[in-house]
N, C-alpha and C positions, 0 to 999 in steps of 0.2 A: 964539622964535617962527617963525626958518628949519628949524627941526627940525621942530617942529609942521607946517608946510608941505611938509614933505618927506612925512611920515608922510599926509599926508590926499592928497597928491596924486600923485606919480610912482607909487609901491608900486601903488596899486589900479588906477592904468592897465595897470599892465605886468601884474599880475592878469589884469584883464581879457581882455587880448591874450593871456597865457598860454591861460585854460580854452580860448579860442575858438581857439586852434590846434590844438588838441584834434581837433577837427572840420574842421577846413581851412579855416577864416574867419575868420583875423584881424582883428580891432578891437577898440575901448575900450569894453566893453559889461558893465557889472557884472550879475550874475545876478537880482536884485532887479529890477532897468529892464526887463531882458531878461523875465521871467512877467510885469510888469504890463502889456507891450506886446501879451504873446498874451493876456492876458486880454480885455485893450481889444480883439483883433483879434476873438478869438471870437466877442465878442458884437456888435460892428460887422460883421461876415460873417454873422450871422442862423446860424451853424455851426448848431446847434439843428435849426431847420426845415430846412436841407440835410440833416441826418442821416436826418429822417421823409422828406426825399423819396425820399434815397437807399434809404431801405430798404424801401421800396413795390418799388421796381427789383429790388432784391436779393432780396427775397420771391419774387416774381414769377418770378426768375432760375436760385433755388437746385436746382430738381427738373430745369430744363432742364440745367444745371452736371451735378448726376450723371449724367444721360444721357449727356452726352459723355466725363465720364472712366469709366463705364462700359465704354464703345465702346473707350475708348482700351487699359480694360485685355484687354478680348477679343481684343485683338491681340498681346498679351503672351505669349512662352511657357507659362506657368503660368497657365493658363486657369480655375484654382479658388478664383484669391485675391479676386476680387471680394466675398465676404462678408465677409472679414477686413478689408481697404482699405474696406468702407464700414462697420465696427464701428468700426474705428480713428478716424474721422475724426469720426462721430457721439458719441463719447468727449468731445469738447470742446464739445457741445452742451449745453442746459440737461439735466438727468435729465427731466424729465416731458414733454421734447421728444423723447427718443432714439430709444424704441420707433415712434414716427409718423415719422419721416423712416423709420427703417429700412426698417419696413413698408411707409410708400409708393416708398421707392423699389426698393425688390425687387421691387415689384410694376409697376415701370415699365418694366423692366429685367433681364426674364428674356433677351429675347432680342434682341440689340443688331444683330444683322443687319450690312450692307454699313458702311463706312466711310465713304461717299458718301451714304448711302439719304438719302431726304425727311426721314425723322424726324429722323435725324440732325442735318441739315445745318439743317434747321425749330429744331431746339434751340441749338445755335450760336445760329443766328442770335438768337434771346430771350436766351438768354444773357449775349451783350454788350452787352445793354441797361444791365445793371447795371454792367461797368465803363464805358459811356459817362456814367454818372448819377456815377460816381467821378471821371472824368474834367471834367467838369464843376464837382464840388467842388472837388478841385483846384485849376483855375480859379480858381475865387473866393478859396480860401486864399493861393494865389498872385499875386493881384490880374491876372491876365492877360486880355486878350476871348479866344475861341474864332475862328481865321481857318481853320481847318484846312476841308477840304471834308468832305463827309456819308460820300463811301466810302474817304479817308484812313481819318475816326474811326473807322469800321466796321471796317476792315483791322486798324488798333492795336490796337482793342476784343476783337480776336479772337487776336491776338497774345499779347496780355498774359492771356487768358483761358486759352488752351493753356499758355500761362506756369505760371499757377497750378496747372494740373490737374498737371503736371509733376514743379512743385514738391511737390505732394501726395503724389504717386507716389514719388518721393526720398525724402522723408523716412519714409514709409512703408518701402520697402525695404530702406534703410539702418536702420533701428529691428529688421525682422525679422532681417537679417543680423549686426546689434549682437547680438542675445540669441543669437543659434547661437554670436557668434566672443566672447562673453563666459562658455557653459558649456564652449568648448574651452579658454578658457585656465585654468578651474579645473580643468579635468579633466587636460589632456595639457602644458599650456604646462612645470610645475614653478617659477614665478616666485613662488608666495605669493599673499596674499589683495590686497596691492598693487594690481599692475596689473589687477584683476578690478575693483577697486573702482573705480580711476582709469577705466576701460573704460567700465562702467556709465555714469558721469556725466558723460563724453565722448559718451553713447550717446543720455542725455535732452535732454544740450545741443541735437544736430541740429536738435530741430522750431525751438527757441529760433532757430537762426542762420537756418534757412531762412525763417522768418518774419522775420527782420532783414531780409533777403536780397529778400525779395517785395513790402515795402515800402519798402524802399529802392527796387526796380527801377519801381515804380507809381508813386514822387515822382518818377524821373526821367527815363520816357519818355511818362507820359500828358500833365502839367501843357502849355499851349500856349507855351511858353519854355524858350530852352537854359539847362541847368543841368549844374553839373561832376557828376561819378558820384563819389558816396561811398560807402566799405563799412557806415561804422556812420555815422548821423547822430543829432542830439538826437532828432528826432522817430522815428525807427525802434525808438530804443532805448524811447523813451517807450510803444508801443506792446506792445515784447516785456514791460517791467516793469509794464503798468496791464492790460494783457488777461485775463491769465491770474486776475493774484486778483478780478479786476471780474467774470471768468465763475465763479469760485468763491463771490464773494459774492453774486450774485446768481441761484446754486443753490442758497444757504442762507437766503435770504430766501424763494425762492418755495416752498422745501420747508417749511419752519416758521413763515410770518407770512403767507402767504396761502390763498386759496380757490380757487386757480384751476383745480384738478382738479374741482372743482364743476359748470363748466362742460363739462366732457367735450372734445371736440375744438376750440369758440371758446377757451375758455380755454388749447390748447396752441398754438392759431394764434395767440394775445395774447401768452402766454410767449415763444415765436419770434421775434413781431415785435420784442417788448422788447428782446429779446436782440441780433439784427442793428442795432437803434437801437442801442443802448450802443456795437456794433462800429464803427458809423458814425462813430459823435460821435467816438471813441478815434482814430481814422482822420485827421478833419479837425482836431482837436486837433491832432496827430504835425503833421500839414502846416502849421497856423499856426504850431509850433514852430520848424518849419527855416523859414519863409519870412521871421520876423522875425529871426534869426539872418543868413540871408545879406542882408537891406536894411540894416541894421547895417553885412555886412562893405561893402555896395557904398557907401553912405556913409562908411564911414574910408577906404575906398580911395580915393574921389573929394575926398575934402577934403585929404589927405595924401599919397598918392604921385603924384596926377597933376600938385598943385603944386610937388611936389618935385624930380619930373622936367624941368619949365618952367624952374626956380630953376639947375637944374644947365647946363641949354642956353645 
């Protein structure tokens, strides 16, 4: 009997503490209990409705964001790389949407003008509305009220949007440099095929790493609650692991099982809107994943660490 109690008691708690320590949140939380709490939170916070609301603002801000991105690229030393940047970004869009987005954005940004032109400033203003929508969704996921002023929210959203833009450009630059470096290693290094294969693996791991960084950064600065910085969280890993397969699966479904192409521009708009909705829903579920883990860690800390401190006194 004592042996059975040991098997069902302390070892399971230690296992719970062990896996949560990997993400800097020590608590006694079984994985199954955690996932059930996440599913209940997703339903209670109406994440499906929030994702639909966010999708409207994200779609409205999509092309202004590309205008801002094109303006930033226009001030780089390599002024002819914008079509290549745009081609690389649209690779992650659904297949049916890629030509539509590429044609529209190239038509909107043939002349990028001055850095502080009225068109660019208005594009930044419109694009920040999507970040504010994400901010509101994350506040709901983390169960915190919004108390920041209008201008603070706008300035914070502008900074986050520019961070996302620089993240896109950094990933593109590293991928371009990675291709050149891979060819150099293959022809001049004389180290064999091992380092070349390793370099190409690292090269394609860069977008995943930057995506994890972007998700972690948004979850750190956008909610109206003080949160510790974590380089890797369960939520950011969830986005990295789920978003790419979801996009591939959505592409396959649209290509083989729907007739969206028969509706022309309207069908293209529907595909784009639904893909943005899937992306936003994944972001909200990721926030709920981190929120439930942090809530369990706070409860564990208050029930165990604080009483222990008073007992020591």
